[in-house]
N, C-alpha and C positions, 0 to 999 in steps of 0.2 A: 158950649153947654156948661152952665155953672156947676151942675152936679158932678160931671166927670172931672172938671178942674179941681173941685173940692176933694174928690177921692184921690186924685193924683197928689195933691198937697198933703193929705193925710198919710199916704204911702211914703212920701219922702220924709215926713216927720217920724214915722215908725222906723224907717231905716236908720235915721240919725239917732233915735233913742236906743236902738239895738247896739250901735257902735259905742254908746255911752255906758250901757249896762254891762256889756262884755268887757273883760279886762285881760290884756296880755302885756306883760312887761319883760324886759331883758336885763339881766344883771350878771356879772358886772358889765357896765356899758360906759366906756369902751371895753371891748373884749380883747384879751391877749391870746390865751390858749383855748378858752371856751366861754360860752355864755349860757345861762340858764333862763329859759322861757318859763315864767310862772303864769298860769292862766286860770281864769274863773269865767266860765261861760254858762250862766244859769239858764239861758233860754234854749240851749242846744239840745235837740232831740235825737240826733244821730251823730255818727263820727264826724268830726270837723277836721280840716287839714290846715296846718300851718305852713305857708309858703315863704321861702326866703329868696329874695331877688337882689341882684346887684343894681347899681344906679341906672343902668340902661333898661332895666325891667326883665333881664334874663334870669330865669329861675336857676338858683344855685342848688337848692334841695327842698324837700318838703317832708313834713312829719305828720303822721296821723295821730290826732288827739282822741283817745278812746273814752275819755271821761269828761265830765263838766268842769272838773277842777284837777290841777296837777302841775307837774313840772317836767320839762324836757330839756336835755342838754344838747347844745350844738358845739361840736368840736371845731374850733377855728384855727387849729395849728397849720393846716394846709390851705387856708383862705388868705387871699391878698388883702393888704390894708385897704380900707375904704369904708364907705357908708353902704349899708344894706337895709333894704326895706323888708318888713315882714307883714303878712296879713293872714287872717284866718277866714276860711270859707266853710260854710255849711251848705252843701249842694252848690247852687250858683250864686249864693248870697254872701257878700263880704261882711263879716260880723265883728271884726276887730282889726286894728292895724297899728304899726309903729315903725321905728327904725333903730338900728344898732350900728355902732362903729366898731371896726376891727382895727386895732392899732398895736403893733408889736415893737 
């Protein structure tokens, strides 16, 4: 059915647009003792959660983001060197993503 295929395509485009509109960055990157996540999530209507995972996908920690804009600090003093992936979810939808290196 062409109609449902078209809707599916629109939904995929909408998700990609959301990832482009929402912005989360980590600095300094690479991190030594900490990194600050700066975020701007203009479309978020409820609390969003920032997840930080190791390279295998194991969750290291998560931080609740209570506003559409702000900063959160991640203390990396007890974190092993390596690459870590972060993403932000609102409900079940991933709305931003990135990666940060820890190098001491």
